[in-house]
VOPAGU-2260 file (C-alpha; in pm, 1 decimal, decimal comma):
REM VOPAGU-2260
SITE   aa  ch    i         X         Y         Z
SITE  MET   A    0    1869,9    3120,2   -4652,3
SITE  HIS   A    1    1854,1    2820,2   -4416,6
SITE  GLU   A    2    1627,8    2536,6   -4533,8
SITE  ARG   A    3    1412,7    2563,0   -4219,5
SITE  SER   A    4    1364,6    2938,1   -4280,2
SITE  SER   A    5    1250,5    2888,5   -4640,4
SITE  VAL   A    6    1017,4    2606,6   -4530,2
SITE  GLY   A    7     857,9    2832,2   -4270,5
SITE  GLU   A    8     816,1    3119,0   -4514,4
SITE  LEU   A    9     661,5    2898,2   -4783,0
SITE  ALA   A   10     427,9    2736,4   -4530,1
SITE  GLU   A   11     308,9    3081,2   -4420,3
SITE  THR   A   12     245,9    3182,1   -4783,1
SITE  LEU   A   13      57,6    2860,4   -4859,3
SITE  ARG   A   14    -141,5    2893,6   -4537,0
SITE  SER   A   15    -290,0    3217,6   -4666,4
SITE  GLU   A   16    -336,5    3080,8   -5017,1
SITE  VAL   A   17    -514,9    2762,4   -4904,4
SITE  ARG   A   18    -788,6    2963,1   -4738,0
SITE  ARG   A   19    -894,4    3092,7   -5081,2
SITE  TYR   A   20    -977,1    2738,7   -5193,3
SITE  SER   A   21   -1304,1    2560,2   -5124,7
SITE  PRO   A   22   -1297,0    2253,2   -4899,1
SITE  GLY   A   23   -1193,2    1955,4   -5109,5
SITE  GLU   A   24   -1055,9    2170,4   -5392,5
SITE  LYS   A   25    -722,3    2062,6   -5536,7
SITE  LEU   A   26    -410,3    2275,3   -5480,1
SITE  PRO   A   27    -143,6    2337,4   -5746,4
SITE  SER   A   28      95,6    2048,9   -5803,3
SITE  SER   A   29     429,2    2031,9   -5622,9
SITE  ARG   A   30     605,6    2102,9   -5953,4
SITE  ALA   A   31     396,4    2415,1   -6002,9
SITE  LEU   A   32     476,4    2534,4   -5649,6
SITE  VAL   A   33     849,4    2476,2   -5709,8
SITE  GLU   A   34     839,7    2689,8   -6022,8
SITE  ARG   A   35     616,6    2960,8   -5876,0
SITE  TYR   A   36     812,3    3018,1   -5555,8
SITE  ARG   A   37    1160,1    2920,1   -5683,9
SITE  VAL   A   38    1228,7    2676,3   -5402,6
SITE  SER   A   39    1343,9    2315,4   -5395,2
SITE  PRO   A   40    1106,6    2015,7   -5410,5
SITE  VAL   A   41    1218,6    1927,6   -5055,4
SITE  THR   A   42    1107,8    2273,0   -4931,2
SITE  VAL   A   43     766,1    2229,0   -5097,2
SITE  SER   A   44     727,0    1881,1   -4949,3
SITE  ARG   A   45     812,3    1998,8   -4597,0
SITE  ALA   A   46     587,5    2305,5   -4620,2
SITE  LEU   A   47     293,1    2092,3   -4732,6
SITE  ALA   A   48     367,0    1844,4   -4454,1
SITE  ALA   A   49     341,6    2130,8   -4204,5
SITE  LEU   A   50      -3,3    2222,8   -4339,2
SITE  VAL   A   51    -111,8    1859,1   -4327,6
SITE  ALA   A   52      -7,4    1845,6   -3961,8
SITE  GLU   A   53    -217,7    2157,4   -3894,1
SITE  GLY   A   54    -521,5    1996,7   -4056,7
SITE  LEU   A   55    -542,1    2255,5   -4336,2
SITE  VAL   A   56    -442,6    2020,3   -4616,9
SITE  VAL   A   57    -486,3    1652,4   -4698,4
SITE  THR   A   58    -277,3    1460,4   -4949,8
SITE  ARG   A   59    -385,6    1162,9   -5159,1
SITE  PRO   A   60    -114,4     944,6   -5315,5
SITE  GLY   A   61    -112,2     991,3   -5691,7
SITE  ALA   A   62    -380,3    1261,6   -5679,3
SITE  GLY   A   63    -212,6    1558,4   -5509,4
SITE  ALA   A   64    -293,5    1794,7   -5222,4
SITE  PHE   A   65    -640,0    1927,7   -5137,0
SITE  ARG   A   66    -783,9    2175,7   -4890,6
SITE  ALA   A   67    -911,4    1980,3   -4592,4
SITE  ARG   A   68   -1277,4    1981,5   -4504,9
SITE  PRO   A   69   -1350,2    2147,7   -4169,2
SITE  ALA   A   70   -1362,3    1913,9   -3874,5
SITE  ALA   A   71   -1696,1    1856,5   -3708,1
SITE  ALA   A   72   -1750,4    2084,0   -3410,3
SITE  ALA   A   73   -1710,5    1923,6   -3070,0
SITE  SER   A   74   -2034,5    1851,3   -2890,2
SITE  ARG   A   75   -1917,8    2057,8   -2592,1
SITE  PRO   A   76   -1604,8    2250,3   -2498,1
SITE  ALA   A   77   -1338,8    2038,6   -2333,4
SITE  ASP   A   78   -1278,5    2094,7   -1962,2
SITE  THR   A   79    -932,0    1989,6   -1848,1
SITE  SER   A   80    -929,5    2197,6   -1529,3
SITE  TRP   A   81    -942,7    1878,9   -1318,5
SITE  GLN   A   82    -582,5    1808,6   -1424,0
SITE  GLU   A   83    -454,5    2101,0   -1214,2
SITE  VAL   A   84    -550,2    1904,1    -902,3
SITE  ALA   A   85    -434,0    1566,0   -1032,7
SITE  LEU   A   86     -91,7    1691,4   -1142,6
SITE  SER   A   87     -28,3    1875,0    -815,2
SITE  ALA   A   88    -145,9    1610,4    -570,0
SITE  GLU   A   89     198,0    1503,5    -446,4
SITE  PRO   A   90     293,5    1519,1     -79,3
SITE  ALA   A   91     575,9    1759,7      -0,2
SITE  GLY   A   92     877,0    1601,5     165,5
SITE  SER   A   93     917,3    1721,1     522,6
SITE  ALA   A   94    1169,1    1478,3     668,4
SITE  PRO   A   95    1522,1    1398,4     544,6
SITE  GLY   A   96    1506,0    1139,6     268,7
SITE  GLU   A   97    1134,5    1189,2     212,4
SITE  PRO   A   98    1050,5    1239,7    -155,9
SITE  LEU   A   99    1023,8    1597,5    -275,6
SITE  PRO   A  100     755,8    1717,8    -513,8
SITE  ARG   A  101     869,5    1679,9    -873,3
SITE  ALA   A  102     929,0    1999,8   -1066,9
SITE  VAL   A  103     915,0    1928,5   -1439,2
SITE  ASP   A  104    1044,6    2250,4   -1591,6
SITE  ALA   A  105    1198,8    2242,1   -1938,6
SITE  SER   A  106    1226,4    2619,7   -1984,9
SITE  GLY   A  107    1604,7    2625,4   -1943,5
SITE  LEU   A  108    1638,4    2357,5   -2210,2
SITE  LEU   A  109    1391,8    2514,5   -2449,9
SITE  ALA   A  110    1603,8    2830,2   -2454,0
SITE  THR   A  111    1872,8    2636,3   -2641,0
SITE  LEU   A  112    1661,8    2375,6   -2824,3
SITE  ALA   A  113    1384,4    2583,4   -2980,2
SITE  ALA   A  114    1468,0    2730,6   -3321,4
SITE  PRO   A  115    1412,1    3108,8   -3327,1
SITE  PRO   A  116    1186,7    3266,5   -3590,3
SITE  SER   A  117    1322,2    3352,8   -3931,9
SITE  GLY   A  118    1549,6    3657,6   -3921,4
SITE  VAL   A  119    1651,2    3611,6   -3556,0
SITE  ILE   A  120    2022,1    3532,3   -3510,3
SITE  GLU   A  121    2065,8    3213,0   -3308,4
SITE  PHE   A  122    2311,1    3307,0   -3035,2
SITE  ASN   A  123    2130,0    3066,5   -2801,1
SITE  GLY   A  124    2166,9    2742,4   -2998,2
SITE  GLY   A  125    2272,2    2424,0   -2826,5
SITE  TYR   A  126    2400,7    2245,2   -3137,9
SITE  PRO   A  127    2647,4    2338,5   -3413,1
SITE  HIS   A  128    2506,2    2500,1   -3726,8
SITE  PRO   A  129    2413,5    2255,2   -4006,8
SITE  SER   A  130    2716,0    2377,2   -4203,8
SITE  LEU   A  131    2936,1    2237,4   -3923,3
SITE  GLN   A  132    2762,7    1900,5   -3914,4
SITE  PRO   A  133    2905,8    1611,3   -4122,2
SITE  GLU   A  134    2588,5    1574,2   -4327,1
SITE  ARG   A  135    2750,0    1401,4   -4627,4
SITE  ALA   A  136    2945,0    1162,5   -4405,9
SITE  LEU   A  137    2627,8    1090,3   -4206,9
SITE  ALA   A  138    2429,9    1024,4   -4523,6
SITE  ALA   A  139    2695,7     780,4   -4641,6
SITE  ALA   A  140    2705,8     614,8   -4298,5
SITE  VAL   A  141    2326,9     575,2   -4290,3
SITE  SER   A  142    2334,1     419,3   -4636,4
SITE  ARG   A  143    2605,3     171,1   -4543,2
SITE  ALA   A  144    2443,5      94,0   -4208,2
SITE  GLY   A  145    2109,7      17,6   -4370,6
SITE  ARG   A  146    2274,1    -250,8   -4584,3
SITE  ARG   A  147    2439,9    -429,0   -4292,3
SITE  PRO   A  148    2297,9    -776,7   -4224,2
SITE  GLY   A  149    2049,1    -755,1   -3939,0
SITE  ALA   A  150    2061,4    -373,7   -3929,0
SITE  TRP   A  151    1689,5    -353,1   -3851,2
SITE  GLY   A  152    1686,5    -634,6   -3601,0
SITE  ARG   A  153    1691,9    -619,4   -3224,5
SITE  PRO   A  154    2033,3    -515,4   -3088,7
SITE  PRO   A  155    2191,7    -647,3   -2769,3
SITE  MET   A  156    2042,2    -466,2   -2469,9
SITE  GLU   A  157    2379,1    -313,3   -2374,6
SITE  GLY   A  158    2453,9    -201,6   -2731,0
SITE  LEU   A  159    2648,1    -330,7   -3029,5
SITE  PRO   A  160    2974,0    -494,1   -2911,7
SITE  GLU   A  161    3183,2    -307,8   -3171,6
SITE  LEU   A  162    3040,9      28,9   -3066,9
SITE  ARG   A  163    3095,5     -46,4   -2698,3
SITE  GLU   A  164    3454,7    -141,2   -2779,6
SITE  TRP   A  165    3509,1     187,5   -2967,2
SITE  PHE   A  166    3374,2     392,7   -2675,8
SITE  ALA   A  167    3585,2     193,3   -2427,8
SITE  ARG   A  168    3902,4     284,9   -2620,5
SITE  GLU   A  169    3798,3     649,8   -2655,5
SITE  ILE   A  170    3716,1     690,8   -2285,6
SITE  GLY   A  171    3972,1     465,2   -2120,6
SITE  GLY   A  172    4265,4     549,7   -2345,5
SITE  PRO   A  173    4526,1     322,1   -2501,4
SITE  GLY   A  174    4610,3     169,1   -2163,0
SITE  GLY   A  175    4283,3     -23,1   -2162,4
SITE  ALA   A  176    4143,9     131,1   -1844,3
SITE  LEU   A  177    3793,5      34,3   -1960,0
SITE  ALA   A  178    3663,0    -289,6   -2106,7
SITE  PRO   A  179    3371,3    -305,1   -2352,3
SITE  SER   A  180    3170,6    -470,3   -2075,8
SITE  ASP   A  181    3205,7    -145,0   -1878,2
SITE  VAL   A  182    3011,0      45,7   -2147,3
SITE  LEU   A  183    2635,3      78,9   -2199,0
SITE  ILE   A  184    2501,3     248,1   -2515,2
SITE  ALA   A  185    2243,2     518,4   -2436,1
SITE  ALA   A  186    2011,1     736,7   -2642,1
SITE  GLY   A  187    2210,2    1060,1   -2616,9
SITE  GLY   A  188    2369,1    1250,9   -2331,3
SITE  GLN   A  189    2044,1    1376,3   -2178,6
SITE  SER   A  190    1906,6    1024,1   -2159,5
SITE  ALA   A  191    2233,6     903,4   -2008,8
SITE  LEU   A  192    2218,0    1175,7   -1741,5
SITE  THR   A  193    1862,9    1075,5   -1656,5
SITE  THR   A  194    1959,0     709,8   -1626,6
SITE  ALA   A  195    2263,6     789,0   -1411,3
SITE  LEU   A  196    2075,2    1007,1   -1162,4
SITE  ARG   A  197    1790,9     757,6   -1131,5
SITE  ALA   A  198    2043,1     480,7   -1068,1
SITE  LEU   A  199    2257,0     664,2    -814,9
SITE  ALA   A  200    2024,1     882,4    -605,7
SITE  PRO   A  201    1688,1     801,4    -445,6
SITE  PRO   A  202    1403,8    1056,5    -459,8
SITE  GLY   A  203    1449,1    1325,8    -196,8
SITE  ALA   A  204    1828,7    1298,3    -191,6
SITE  ALA   A  205    2073,1    1581,8    -246,4
SITE  VAL   A  206    2285,0    1578,9    -561,5
SITE  LEU   A  207    2586,8    1808,0    -587,1
SITE  VAL   A  208    2615,5    2012,5    -906,3
SITE  GLU   A  209    2856,6    2272,7   -1035,9
SITE  SER   A  210    2746,1    2634,3   -1006,3
SITE  PRO   A  211    2669,2    2748,6   -1268,3
SITE  THR   A  212    2577,9    2432,4   -1456,2
SITE  TYR   A  213    2388,7    2294,4   -1754,4
SITE  PRO   A  214    2011,5    2361,6   -1711,8
SITE  GLY   A  215    1927,2    2017,9   -1851,2
SITE  LEU   A  216    2096,9    1860,3   -1550,0
SITE  LEU   A  217    1893,4    2071,4   -1308,6
SITE  ALA   A  218    1575,2    1980,3   -1496,7
SITE  VAL   A  219    1654,3    1607,1   -1480,3
SITE  ALA   A  220    1736,6    1621,8   -1108,4
SITE  ARG   A  221    1424,1    1813,8   -1011,5
SITE  ALA   A  222    1198,7    1596,9   -1228,4
SITE  ALA   A  223    1333,3    1295,3   -1036,8
SITE  GLY   A  224    1252,5    1459,2    -701,5
SITE  LEU   A  225    1620,1    1526,4    -622,3
SITE  ARG   A  226    1758,1    1837,5    -455,2
SITE  PRO   A  227    2041,6    2003,1    -654,0
SITE  VAL   A  228    2302,1    2159,5    -423,3
SITE  PRO   A  229    2540,3    2405,3    -594,8
SITE  VAL   A  230    2918,3    2392,7    -559,1
SITE  PRO   A  231    3092,0    2704,6    -702,8
SITE  VAL   A  232    3309,3    2688,4   -1014,1
SITE  ASP   A  233    3587,2    2929,2   -1110,5
SITE  THR   A  234    3820,6    2939,7   -1410,7
SITE  GLY   A  235    3996,5    2626,1   -1280,1
SITE  GLY   A  236    3676,1    2425,0   -1250,5
SITE  VAL   A  237    3495,8    2315,2    -937,0
SITE  ARG   A  238    3646,1    2434,0    -609,4
SITE  THR   A  239    3741,7    2106,2    -445,6
SITE  GLY   A  240    3755,0    2239,5     -88,6
SITE  LEU   A  241    3394,6    2351,0    -116,6
SITE  LEU   A  242    3307,0    2018,8    -280,7
SITE  ALA   A  243    3435,9    1826,1      21,1
SITE  ASP   A  244    3242,9    2059,9     252,3
SITE  ALA   A  245    2924,3    2004,4      49,2
SITE  PHE   A  246    2958,4    1625,4      70,4
SITE  ARG   A  247    2990,6    1648,3     449,6
SITE  ALA   A  248    2706,9    1898,3     493,7
SITE  THR   A  249    2449,4    1723,1     273,8
SITE  GLY   A  250    2535,1    1354,2     286,7
SITE  ALA   A  251    2509,0    1352,6     -93,6
SITE  ARG   A  252    2623,4    1041,4    -275,7
SITE  VAL   A  253    2647,8    1195,3    -623,2
SITE  PHE   A  254    2839,1    1484,8    -778,0
SITE  VAL   A  255    2778,1    1573,0   -1144,0
SITE  CYS   A  256    3049,2    1767,2   -1324,3
SITE  GLN   A  257    3185,2    1863,8   -1666,0
SITE  PRO   A  258    3565,1    1870,6   -1620,8
SITE  LEU   A  259    3634,1    1962,8   -1984,6
SITE  PHE   A  260    3500,0    2293,2   -2127,4
SITE  GLN   A  261    3235,6    2318,0   -1859,0
SITE  ASN   A  262    2893,6    2442,9   -1964,0
SITE  PRO   A  263    2847,4    2736,5   -1937,3
SITE  THR   A  264    3181,8    2877,2   -1814,7
SITE  GLY   A  265    3410,8    2687,0   -2053,7
SITE  ALA   A  266    3647,2    2602,4   -1765,7
SITE  VAL   A  267    3879,4    2301,0   -1774,0
SITE  LEU   A  268    3933,3    2129,3   -1438,7
SITE  ALA   A  269    4281,9    2228,6   -1319,1
SITE  PRO   A  270    4536,7    1944,2   -1296,5
SITE  ASP   A  271    4578,1    1987,2    -920,4
SITE  ARG   A  272    4201,1    1959,9    -867,9
SITE  ARG   A  273    4144,6    1633,2   -1055,8
SITE  ALA   A  274    4272,2    1418,1    -770,9
SITE  GLY   A  275    4082,9    1637,3    -523,4
SITE  VAL   A  276    3749,0    1563,1    -690,1
SITE  LEU   A  277    3807,7    1187,2    -679,0
SITE  ARG   A  278    3941,5    1202,4    -322,5
SITE  ALA   A  279    3640,4    1399,5    -194,7
SITE  ALA   A  280    3401,8    1153,2    -356,9
SITE  ARG   A  281    3585,8     846,2    -222,5
SITE  GLU   A  282    3587,1     986,7     131,1
SITE  ALA   A  283    3212,6    1049,5     105,7
SITE  GLY   A  284    3141,1     706,7     -45,6
SITE  ALA   A  285    2994,7     888,8    -343,9
SITE  PHE   A  286    2990,4     870,7    -722,7
SITE  VAL   A  287    3117,1    1130,9    -966,3
SITE  VAL   A  288    2908,2    1156,0   -1284,9
SITE  GLU   A  289    3147,2    1291,6   -1548,3
SITE  ASP   A  290    2960,3    1451,8   -1838,8
SITE  ASP   A  291    3226,4    1469,8   -2110,7
SITE  TYR   A  292    2995,0    1645,7   -2356,2
SITE  ALA   A  293    3249,2    1867,6   -2537,5
SITE  ARG   A  294    3556,4    1651,1   -2598,9
SITE  GLY   A  295    3474,7    1645,1   -2969,6
SITE  LEU   A  296    3430,8    2024,0   -2972,9
SITE  ALA   A  297    3793,5    2108,6   -2891,1
SITE  HIS   A  298    3927,4    2399,8   -3095,9
SITE  GLU   A  299    4236,6    2353,4   -3310,8
SITE  ASP   A  300    4442,0    2561,1   -3065,2
SITE  ALA   A  301    4335,3    2356,9   -2760,3
SITE  GLY   A  302    4653,5    2150,9   -2741,0
SITE  PRO   A  303    4658,9    1803,3   -2582,8
SITE  LEU   A  304    4341,2    1740,7   -2383,9
SITE  PRO   A  305    4350,5    1596,6   -2030,7
SITE  PRO   A  306    4221,2    1239,5   -2011,4
SITE  PRO   A  307    3874,7    1179,5   -1869,1
SITE  LEU   A  308    3852,2    1134,9   -1493,5
SITE  ALA   A  309    3728,2     782,9   -1568,1
SITE  ALA   A  310    4068,2     694,6   -1715,4
SITE  ASP   A  311    4235,1     768,9   -1378,8
SITE  ASP   A  312    3976,2     586,3   -1167,1
SITE  PRO   A  313    4030,1     213,6   -1110,9
SITE  ASP   A  314    3781,0     194,4    -823,3
SITE  GLY   A  315    3450,7     269,0    -996,6
SITE  VAL   A  316    3398,1     614,2    -847,0
SITE  VAL   A  317    3333,7     773,7   -1187,1
SITE  VAL   A  318    3029,2     712,6   -1404,4
SITE  HIS   A  319    3129,4     860,2   -1739,6
SITE  ILE   A  320    2900,0     997,0   -2011,6
SITE  ARG   A  321    3022,9    1051,3   -2368,3
SITE  SER   A  322    2783,9    1152,0   -2647,1
SITE  LEU   A  323    2823,7    1168,4   -3025,0
SITE  THR   A  324    2526,9    1402,2   -3067,4
SITE  LYS   A  325    2691,8    1742,4   -3018,6
SITE  ILE   A  326    2974,0    1668,0   -3260,6
SITE  THR   A  327    2753,4    1513,3   -3532,2
SITE  SER   A  328    2382,9    1593,7   -3544,7
SITE  PRO   A  329    2098,0    1657,6   -3298,0
SITE  SER   A  330    1927,9    1349,9   -3442,5
SITE  LEU   A  331    2218,0    1105,3   -3395,9
SITE  ARG   A  332    2124,9    1038,1   -3035,5
SITE  VAL   A  333    2394,6     788,5   -2943,0
SITE  ALA   A  334    2599,9     806,8   -2623,8
SITE  ALA   A  335    2789,2     584,4   -2383,4
SITE  LEU   A  336    2754,6     530,6   -2009,8
SITE  ALA   A  337    3078,5     386,2   -1874,0
SITE  ALA   A  338    3107,4     247,2   -1520,8
SITE  ARG   A  339    3282,0     -25,4   -1324,7
SITE  GLY   A  340    3134,1    -253,5   -1064,7
SITE  PRO   A  341    2778,3    -339,0    -954,9
SITE  VAL   A  342    2647,6       3,9   -1057,1
SITE  MET   A  343    2654,9    -108,2   -1421,8
SITE  ARG   A  344    2380,7    -362,3   -1349,7
SITE  ARG   A  345    2159,9     -91,4   -1209,4
SITE  LEU   A  346    2229,2     144,3   -1499,6
SITE  ARG   A  347    2142,9    -130,8   -1745,7
SITE  ALA   A  348    1824,8    -228,4   -1559,4
SITE  ILE   A  349    1695,5     129,5   -1553,8
SITE  GLN   A  350    1763,9     178,6   -1922,7
SITE  VAL   A  351    1586,3    -146,9   -2010,8
SITE  VAL   A  352    1283,7     -43,5   -1805,6
SITE  ASP   A  353    1275,4     304,6   -1960,3
SITE  SER   A  354    1346,6     237,3   -2327,7
SITE  PHE   A  355    1457,1    -125,6   -2383,8
SITE  PHE   A  356    1753,9     -29,6   -2606,4
SITE  VAL   A  357    1888,4     226,2   -2851,1
SITE  PRO   A  358    1755,3     157,0   -3204,6
SITE  ARG   A  359    1999,5     -59,4   -3394,5
SITE  PRO   A  360    2003,3     153,2   -3714,1
SITE  LEU   A  361    2128,7     449,7   -3509,0
SITE  GLN   A  362    2402,9     239,3   -3351,5
SITE  GLU   A  363    2503,8      94,1   -3687,8
SITE  THR   A  364    2516,5     445,9   -3835,5
SITE  ALA   A  365    2734,1     571,4   -3549,7
SITE  LEU   A  366    2968,5     275,8   -3593,7
SITE  GLU   A  367    2998,7     338,2   -3967,8
SITE  LEU   A  368    3066,0     708,3   -3909,6
SITE  VAL   A  369    3338,2     682,7   -3644,2
SITE  GLY   A  370    3511,1     405,8   -3839,3
SITE  SER   A  371    3534,4     606,3   -4161,7
SITE  PRO   A  372    3819,2     838,3   -4274,8
SITE  ALA   A  373    3562,1    1119,5   -4279,4
SITE  TRP   A  374    3544,2    1112,6   -3898,7
SITE  ARG   A  375    3892,6    1249,1   -3830,6
SITE  ARG   A  376    3853,7    1500,8   -4111,9
SITE  HIS   A  377    3532,0    1623,1   -3952,1
SITE  LEU   A  378    3698,7    1667,0   -3611,9
SITE  ARG   A  379    3975,8    1874,8   -3768,5
SITE  THR   A  380    3728,6    2081,7   -3971,2
SITE  ILE   A  381    3499,5    2165,6   -3681,6
SITE  GLY   A  382    3795,1    2238,7   -3452,3
SITE  ALA   A  383    3923,4    2502,4   -3696,0
SITE  ALA   A  384    3576,4    2646,8   -3757,0
SITE  LEU   A  385    3493,3    2680,2   -3388,1
SITE  ARG   A  386    3823,4    2852,5   -3316,9
SITE  GLY   A  387    3751,2    3106,4   -3592,9
SITE  ARG   A  388    3401,1    3170,8   -3462,1
SITE  ARG   A  389    3521,3    3207,0   -3103,4
SITE  GLU   A  390    3775,1    3468,3   -3210,5
SITE  ALA   A  391    3515,8    3646,0   -3426,4
SITE  LEU   A  392    3268,1    3669,5   -3136,8
SITE  ALA   A  393    3531,5    3781,9   -2886,3
SITE  THR   A  394    3649,2    4052,6   -3128,8
SITE  ALA   A  395    3294,1    4168,2   -3205,6
SITE  LEU   A  396    3200,2    4186,0   -2836,9
SITE  ALA   A  397    3516,4    4377,5   -2748,4
SITE  ARG   A  398    3424,9    4629,7   -3016,7
SITE  GLU   A  399    3050,1    4656,0   -2955,5
SITE  LEU   A  400    3015,8    4569,0   -2584,7
SITE  PRO   A  401    3346,2    4605,1   -2398,0
SITE  GLU   A  402    3155,1    4614,2   -2068,5
SITE  ALA   A  403    3017,7    4259,2   -2121,2
SITE  ARG   A  404    3329,7    4062,8   -2030,9
SITE  PRO   A  405    3363,9    3688,5   -2104,3
SITE  VAL   A  406    3454,0    3499,4   -1788,0
SITE  LEU   A  407    3723,7    3330,8   -1999,3
SITE  LEU   A  408    3798,4    3247,1   -2363,5
SITE  PRO   A  409    3769,4    2866,7   -2374,5
SITE  SER   A  410    3952,3    2651,9   -2626,2
SITE  GLY   A  411    3656,2    2419,8   -2665,3
SITE  GLY   A  412    3278,5    2420,5   -2683,9
SITE  GLY   A  413    3063,1    2663,9   -2876,0
SITE  HIS   A  414    2974,3    2960,8   -2654,5
SITE  LEU   A  415    3100,3    3239,4   -2429,4
SITE  TRP   A  416    2978,0    3307,3   -2075,6
SITE  LEU   A  417    2944,1    3682,1   -2016,5
SITE  ARG   A  418    2924,3    3853,9   -1680,9
SITE  LEU   A  419    2701,6    4161,0   -1702,9
SITE  GLU   A  420    2756,5    4498,8   -1544,5
SITE  GLN   A  421    2608,5    4562,5   -1201,9
SITE  GLY   A  422    2241,7    4655,6   -1207,1
SITE  LEU   A  423    2168,9    4496,7   -1544,8
SITE  ASP   A  424    1915,7    4211,7   -1543,3
SITE  ASP   A  425    1997,4    3914,2   -1766,7
SITE  GLU   A  426    1635,4    3827,5   -1845,4
SITE  THR   A  427    1562,8    4187,7   -1942,3
SITE  VAL   A  428    1867,1    4187,3   -2172,0
SITE  ALA   A  429    1755,8    3856,8   -2328,9
SITE  ALA   A  430    1405,4    3993,1   -2390,9
SITE  GLU   A  431    1540,2    4315,0   -2544,3
SITE  ALA   A  432    1784,3    4114,8   -2754,3
SITE  PHE   A  433    1503,0    3905,1   -2895,1
SITE  ARG   A  434    1316,1    4220,2   -2989,7
SITE  ALA   A  435    1634,9    4339,4   -3160,6
SITE  GLY   A  436    1655,1    4016,9   -3363,2
SITE  VAL   A  437    1905,2    3807,5   -3170,6
SITE  ALA   A  438    1833,9    3518,4   -2932,8
SITE  VAL   A  439    2061,5    3472,2   -2629,2
SITE  ALA   A  440    2025,3    3260,8   -2314,7
SITE  PRO   A  441    1989,8    3443,1   -1981,3
SITE  GLY   A  442    2215,3    3312,2   -1707,6
SITE  ARG   A  443    1959,8    3257,6   -1433,2
SITE  PRO   A  444    1852,0    2902,6   -1538,0
SITE  TYR   A  445    2215,4    2789,1   -1506,7
SITE  PHE   A  446    2214,3    2833,8   -1127,9
SITE  ALA   A  447    2060,3    2590,1    -880,1
SITE  ALA   A  448    2021,7    2872,3    -626,0
SITE  GLU   A  449    2033,3    3253,3    -636,2
SITE  PRO   A  450    2285,2    3373,5    -897,4
SITE  PRO   A  451    2579,0    3575,2    -757,2
SITE  ALA   A  452    2563,5    3804,9   -1061,9
SITE  ALA   A  453    2383,1    3844,5   -1392,9
SITE  HIS   A  454    2522,2    3651,1   -1689,5
SITE  LEU   A  455    2444,6    3572,7   -2052,3
SITE  ARG   A  456    2536,7    3264,7   -2252,0
SITE  VAL   A  457    2617,0    3366,5   -2610,6
SITE  ALA   A  458    2668,3    3076,7   -2851,9
SITE  TYR   A  459    2870,4    3107,7   -3169,9
SITE  ALA   A  460    2846,5    2746,2   -3290,5
SITE  ALA   A  461    2483,0    2763,5   -3401,3
SITE  VAL   A  462    2511,8    3066,9   -3632,6
SITE  ALA   A  463    2581,5    3060,4   -4006,1
SITE  GLY   A  464    2926,0    3224,7   -3992,8
SITE  THR   A  465    3140,4    3518,1   -3889,8
SITE  ALA   A  466    2930,5    3778,6   -4074,6
SITE  GLU   A  467    2625,6    3673,2   -3874,3
SITE  ILE   A  468    2834,2    3687,5   -3555,2
SITE  ALA   A  469    2931,4    4049,4   -3628,1
SITE  GLU   A  470    2569,5    4144,8   -3700,5
SITE  GLY   A  471    2453,0    3967,5   -3385,6
SITE  ALA   A  472    2697,8    4164,2   -3172,8
SITE  ARG   A  473    2569,2    4491,3   -3323,9
SITE  ARG   A  474    2214,4    4392,0   -3237,9
SITE  LEU   A  475    2321,4    4300,9   -2886,7
SITE  ARG   A  476    2464,8    4649,0   -2837,6
SITE  ALA   A  477    2122,3    4797,6   -2914,8
SITE  ALA   A  478    1958,1    4547,7   -2677,5
SITE  PHE   A  479    2193,6    4641,5   -2394,0
SITE  GLY   A  480    2107,4    5007,2   -2446,9
SITE  SER   A  481    1735,4    4932,0   -2425,9
SITE  ALA   A  482    1785,2    4716,6   -2114,6
SITE  ARG   A  483    1983,0    4990,8   -1941,7
SITE  ALA   A  484    1713,3    5244,3   -2020,9
SITE  ALA   A  485    1446,3    5008,8   -1885,3
SITE  GLY   A  486    1642,1    4946,0   -1565,9
SITE  GLY   A  487    1784,6    5293,8   -1512,5
SITE  VAL   A  488    2147,3    5171,5   -1536,2
SITE  ASP   A  489    2421,6    5426,4   -1604,6
SITE  ALA   A  490    2649,7    5235,1   -1844,1
SITE  ALA   A  491    2954,9    5458,4   -1795,4
SITE  ALA   A  492    2931,5    5445,5   -1417,6
SITE  ALA   A  493    2875,6    5069,8   -1412,8
SITE  PHE   A  494    3166,8    5006,6   -1650,4
SITE  SER   A  495    3406,4    5235,5   -1466,2
SITE  GLY   A  496    3315,0    5067,8   -1140,9
């Protein structure tokens, strides 16, 4: 059982048990709870912490845990209805360049960030399963980092010089296309995206995005008052002819793309389109924000990877984002923003205003990790594991749901993008799947405009292993049947068509 599942189950058990105690009465000791429920001391500690956070339990150092006394009743019920007016009182943009109302919607992100309840298979996860994370190497790196002189002091605003140098080599390649001074350390890829869009596009402007694309990008753009304009993607990446048309039609000065293992399609930008992307941006006087989120998630059969667009760009067109989070741990929020020219000053200024700097202990930990022999071993291990899981999911889907075809079988990343049969609604399928005990992400949040067809994103990186993948596919088959019945879809007719 996963640690988080056992913590949740123990917390639920203790929640019921606590109510049988009088306020102020002492609960059994942690040792007694470990023996009674046959769980680890860490599980007991985390379960009690959950009850403390809920106000059901209080702890006293050296004395133990006690049932909390009830809080005094409020003198009157709170009335927050005034906030509906205050939060909505923004003028709508009516003229070109006039700010648009902000739309702060995290629902597309929550679909991949929120942990499902115990017993639900996590086919919607945005991060690799804990068994794929280098937990022992991270623990060793944290320990070494904490002993470094000055590890808890204030870091340079741009980031540790050694870490900036490492990212410069990784992004620019052995030819030295990037200097350490071209790199800014950021607090994870999402933070880097936010900083880049705020630096490059004023409120009310259009920003070109791939269609479909990562929902977190759409959320960032809309929260900043930007207008995402979709540019279609196929199995060779973004269609460069349509990209050039979109630049001309909108006057956009930013295009955000994922050239390697694009999320959600898994596409790799075709060699003959790489120059087309840079050419279209140069002609428009625009920036390309390259989100290289999955370079560390290449499968062992991927072969040589194409270099980042930033490595082929001497003129500062590309603002590159590279994060360590996906390949290590959700909590190691360390990334790099790489750019050439005056734009780096603006990127740095916005980051300083927003968050000052990335905490030094995190940077020191990242530096210890990537400089250790365990780093290359981890990359090889996760590359082999992801390939095995990809093949297991593709095989299970072909057996259980031959009508749900993957758009392609990528050699990187941690999910498949499925196109659904005509007449089947992706949100209905996702709801039925959840009832059947498997969480998947509907495709609609991945589109900036109306989707051309219904899709599902099914992740294999976040599950425990191939046995869970097979069980998840069986549950999905039942969910598809329920969704067809709810929508009146004839599966045989839809499949044959």
